N, C-alpha and C positions, 0 to 999 in steps of 0.2 A: 723741367719736370721734377716733382718732389715725391718721395716715398713717405707715406704716413709713418711717424716715428715709432708706432707700436707694431709695425708690420715686419715680418721676417720672411725671407725668400727661401723656400725649401730647395733641395737638390731636384734637378729636372727628372721627371718620371718618363717612362716609355709611353708612347701613344697607344691607346687601346680603344679604338672605335667600336670593337666588337664585345665589350663587356667590362673592361677594367676602368680605373680612374682616368678622368680626362683633365686636360689643362685648358682653362677657359679664360679668354680675355673679354670682360664685360664692359661695354662702353655706355657712358651716360653723359650727354652733353651738358646737362645740369642735374643736380641731385639734391634739391632742397630736402633736408632731413625728415621733417615731420608734417609738412603741408605740401601736397602735390604728389601725384601718383608715381612719378619717375624716381624720386628719391627713396620712397618707401619700397618700391619694387626692387630697386638695386640693392638696398640693404637686406631685405628679407630673402630675396632669391639667392643672393651670394652666400648668405649664412646657411640656408637650407642645402645648397649644393655642397658646401664644405662638409656639412654634417653627413652627407651621403658618401663622403670620401673623395670628392673631386677637389682640384686646386683651382681657385678663382682669383684673378687679379682684376681690380676695377680701375678703369681709366676715365677720369671725369673732369669736366670744367666746373667753374663756380656756378652756383653755390655747391660745395662739395658734400657728398653724402656722409652720414655717420655709419661706419661699418663695424662688423664683428672684428675683434682683434686678430682673428686668423686670416683675414682677407686684406692683402696689401692694397693700398690706395695710391695710384699714380696720378698726381695732379697735373693736368694739362691746362694751365691758366689761360683764360681768354683775356680780352681787354676789359671785361666786366662792364660793358656799356649799358646793359639792361639790369643793373643791380637794383635791389629793393630801395636803397637809400637815396641814390642819385640816378634814376633811370634816364637814359639819353645823354649821359655825360660825354664830353668830347675828349678822347685821350690826347695827351701831350705828344709832340713829335718824337721825343726820346723813348716813349713806350712802344713805338711801332718798330719792331725789330725783325720780324719774319714775314714770309709770304702769307702765312695764315693771318697775321696781324693786318697786313695790307688788305687782304680780302675782307676781313671783318669791318674795317673802317670804310672801304669802298662801298660795300653792300649797304651798310647803315646809312651812309650819306645819300644813297639812292632811295632810301625809305624802306628797305627790305630787312626783315628779321634775319640777322646774319649769323647767329650762333650755330645752327646745325651745320652749315657749310664749313665755317672756320674750324669748328671742333673736329669734323671728319678729316680735314686736312692735317691737323695736329696729330690725330690718332694714326693716320696713315704714315706720317713721318716717323712716328715712334715704332709702330708695329712692323714696318718693313725691315727694321734692324733686328727685330726679335721674332721673326717668322718661325724659327725653330723652337721657340719656347712654348708655343701653344698648339693645341690641336684644332682650335676653331675660335672665331670671334663672334660674340653675341652683341649685336647693336640694339640699344634701347631707344628706338624711334628718332635717331638723328637723320638717318637716310640721306646723308650728304655724299657728294661726289667722291670724297676721299675714300669711301668704302670700296669703290671700284678699284682704286689703287691698291688697297689692302688685299682684295681678291686676286689682283694680278701678281701680288707678292707671294701667292701660293697658299693663303690662309682661307679655308672655307668660312663663309659668313652666313649667319642666320640673324633675322631681325624680329624684334617684337614691335608691332604696331598696335598700341592700345586702342586707338581709333584714328582714322585718317584726318589730318588737320584740315583737309578740304571741307569737312563738316563745319568746323569753327568758322572757316572763311565764308561759307554760305550764310550762316546765321548772322555773322557780323555785317555782311553786306546788306542783308535784308533789313537790318535795324539802322543802317546809316541814314541820317536825316537830310544830308545835302549831297550834291554832286561831288563837291570837294572831299567830303568825308568818305564817300564811296570810292573815289579814286585813291585816296590814301590807304584805305583798307585793302583794296585790290593790289596795290603795290607792296604793302607790308607782307601780305600772304603769298606773294609771287614765288617764295621759296618752295611752295607745295608742288610746283611743276618739277623741280629737282627731285623731290621726294617720290613723285610718281615714276620718273625715269629710273631712279635707282631701285625702287621696290620691284619694278617689272623685271629687273635683271638679277635679282637675288634668287638662289636656288630654293630657299625655304623661308617662310614667314610665319610667325606665331601671332595670334591675337587672343583676346580675352573673352570674347563672346560671339555667338552666332550673329548678333546684330552688327558687330564690328566687321565680321568676316564679309557680310553682304555689302557693307559700305566700301571695304577695301577692294573687293572685286569690281564694284561699280566705278569708284573714283580713281583708284590706282591701277586698275586693269591688270591685276595679278590673277593668273589662272587659279581657280578654286582648288585644284589638286595640289598646288604648292603651298596652301595655307592650312594650318592646324589650329584648332581652338584649345588653348590651355588657360583656364580661368586662374585668376590670382587668388590669394588667400588672406588669412588673418591669423594671428596667434591668439587662440582663445584663452591661453593662460595669462596673457597680458591684457587683452581687451575682454574684460570679464565683469559681471555684475559686482557692485560694491554695496552689499545690503546695509552696511553701517553708515553709509552716506545718505543724508536726507534729500529726497527730491524736492525741488522748488516747483510748486503747483502751476506757476505761470511763466516758466522760462522755456523758451525755444532755443534750439542749438542747431547750427548748420556749419559745414565746412565748405568753403567756396572761395574761388578767386573772384572777389567782388566786382572786378572790372571786366570780366569776360562774359559777354552776352549769353553764351551757351549755358552758363551756370544758373540763369534764371533768377538772379538776386532781385531784380526789379519787381518781379511778380510776388516774391516772398515779402518784400517791403509793403507792397500794396495789400497783401493779405493781412499783414501785421496791423496796418492802419485800420482795416475793416474790423479786426478783433478789438482794437482799442476804442473804436467808435461805439462798440457795444457796451463800453464801460469796463472792460477787462483791463487789468494792469499787467498785460503781457509784455515780456521783454524778450529780446533776441540777442544771443551771443554768437558772434561769427568768428570761427577759427580761420584767420586769414588777415592780410594787411592790404588796405586799399592804397592806391596811389595818392599823392598829395593833391593832384588835380582831378581826383576821381569823380565821375558822374554819379556814382553811388552815394558819395557823401553829400552832393548837392541834392539828390533825391531825398535823402534822409532829412535834410534841413527843410526842404519845401513841404514835406509831408508832416512836419512837426514831430519827428521821431528821434530827435537828437538825444533825448533822455531815455529812450527805450532800446537803443542799439549800441552794443559795444563790440569792438574788435580786439582779439587777442592773437598773439603770434609768438613764434620762437618758444614753443612749449615742448616739454618732454612728453613721452608717451604716457607716463604716470599722470601728468597734469591733464592730458587730454581725456584719459579714462575717468578721471575725477569729474571733469566737466560733463561727460556723458551721464555719470551717476547722479549729478545734480539736476539734469534736464528733465522737464516733464515730457517733452517731445523732441525728437531729432527730425530734421527736415532736409530732404534732398529735392530742391525745386527746379532741377536742371531741365533745360529744353532737350538736352541730349546727353547721354553718358555711354561711353564704350564698355564700362563695367560698373564702377563706383566703389572704390575702397571705403569712403565715408559711410555708405549704406551698410556694408558688411561689418564695419567696426561698430556702428550703432547697434546692429542686431546682435553682435557678439556680446555687447554690454547689456543686452536685454532692455534697451530703451525703446519705448513706443516710437514707431517710425511712420512718417508720412512722406511719400515720394510721388513723383510724376511717372508717367508711362514713357518718358523720353528714352529713345535708344534701347539699351540693354537692361534698363531698370526692371521691367517685368521678369526677365530671366533671372535677375539677381535676387529679387525679394519674393518671387512667387505670386500666387493668386491674391487678388485684393481681399484684405481681411484676415489673411493667414499670418503673415509676419509684418505687414504694413498696410496702410490705406493708400490706394493709388488714385491719382487724379490726372486729368489731361495736362500736358505741358502748356505753359503760357496762359493758364486759366486761374487768375487770382481768386475769383469768387469760390471756385471749387476747392482751391487750396485752403482758403479760410474756413470753408464748411468742414473739411476733413479735420482740420486742427481743432475746431469747436467740438467735434464728436469725441476726440481723444481727451481734450481738456475737461469735458463734462462727464466723462464716463471712465472712472478709474479702473473698473473691471475690464473694459475693452483695452485700456492701456496695458494692463498686466498680461492679458492674453496675447496681444501683439508682441510684447517684450519676450515672453516665454517662447512664442512661435519663432521669433527671430533667432534667439539663442539656439534652439533646436536645429533650425535650418543651417546655421553656420557649422555646428558640430557635425551635422550629417553630410555636408557638402564641401567645406573649404578648410584647407590648412596649407601652409607654405611648403610643408614636406610633400604633400600631394602635388602641388604646383611644380616643385623641383623634380620629382620623379617623372612627371609627364614631359617636362622640358628636356630632361636627359634622353628620354625616348626619341625626341625630335632631333637632338644632337646626333644620335647614332644613325638615324635615317639620313641626315645631312651627310655625314661622313661616308656612309655606304654609297650614297648617290654620287659623290664626287670621287669615289675610289681611293679615299684616304686610307693608307695602310699603316700599321704600327711601325714606329721607328725602332731600329735594333741597335 
C-alpha cells in the first residue's frame, strides 16, 4: 500500500455522527481519472466532502484516480490484469504474493471479472487494522465479499451503486452472436451474483437516479426503504462554454467505452454512415480508447468510416472542455445509463446534445427539445434524423445549448451531491447506533 506523495494525514478527530466533521474511507476498485464515472465520482465527491469540513481518505486499485491534494490516496495495487495496454495479461508467479492475488488469478482463469472481489479483500485487510481511524466506509460499487469483513470489523458501510451491472450483463448477453460467446459473457458477469448478495446485506445504498433505484430493487433485491437517490454533479466553472473557440460545423463528439454494448456505439456509427451517405463530411471524435481486438474498430473499417472517426484518451479536463467547445453536437447513444456524466458535462458546456431515452437519460436531460433531442435507444435512423436537425438548424443548436447550461446550473453541483451524501452518512450512523468517540 502506498500513500500519494502530496497527501498528509491530520490528527484523528472525534466521531460526530450527529453534526460534526466525519472521517470517511472512500473505496474505488478502479478510478480512471477522466474517462469513466467511477474515477470522476471519486475525485469530485472526495474534494467536495473535504470542502464541507470532513476528512476523506481514498483507497483505490489501478488505474488510480487523480485527487485533490487534501485527500490522501492509499494505493491497493491489483495484479492489473485488465489494464488498458495489455488486457488479459498473465501475471508471473513471483507477482502472486497474497490471498487477494491468488483470488484475482483464480477468478480470472475461470473467466470471471476478478477486480471487485480481489479489491474488496485488499480493502478489508487494510481497514480492519484501521477501524478506529474512520467513522464509516463508503464503497463505490465494488460490492465485494470483503466488505462484509469490513462490516464485521465494526465499520458502518454505505455503498454507491451507479447502476446494477446486471443491466450490462443482460444487454451483452442479448447481443451475443454464438452459444460460445453467450457462455463466455455469462461466466464473465458471474461476479454480479456476489454483488447482489453483498448489496442485500448493506444497511444503506445510494444511487444516482430513480431509474437506477428501480433496477437495484429489481435486480439486487435491496428493499427500497434502504436506497436513497443522490444525483451526481458537474463543476460548471470547469465545464463551461468557451465562446472564443470556434465550433466545427460537422464534428460530432461522444464519450463512451467503445467496446461496451450498453454504450450504443454501433448505432452511432450506423447513424454516422447514414449522414455521410447524404454527402455530409461529418466526423466523430470519441473520448475513449478501444481494445486492440475491438469489434468497434472492425465495424468502422467495414462501414468505410476509418477517415471519419478518431479516438482520443488520457485527456485533461481542460482538453475535454475544449473538445466540447469545438463540437457541433455531443451525442450520448447509450442503450442504458444510470445517470450519464457525459450528458451533464456537455450541457454544462452549452453544447447541443442528442441522447437516447435509455435508462435515466430523460431524468438527466429533461423533456425532448428543452436541453437535448431524445430518440429511442438502439434506433440508428432516429439518431441520424435528430443529428440532421441540429446540424441543419443553428438556432435549434443554440437553444439546446442554452437550455442545457440552465438545467445544469439549476440542478447539479458537486457540493449539492456532497451535502446530500453527508445526510445519508448521518442516517447510516444513527441507524447502527454509532456514537461519538471520546
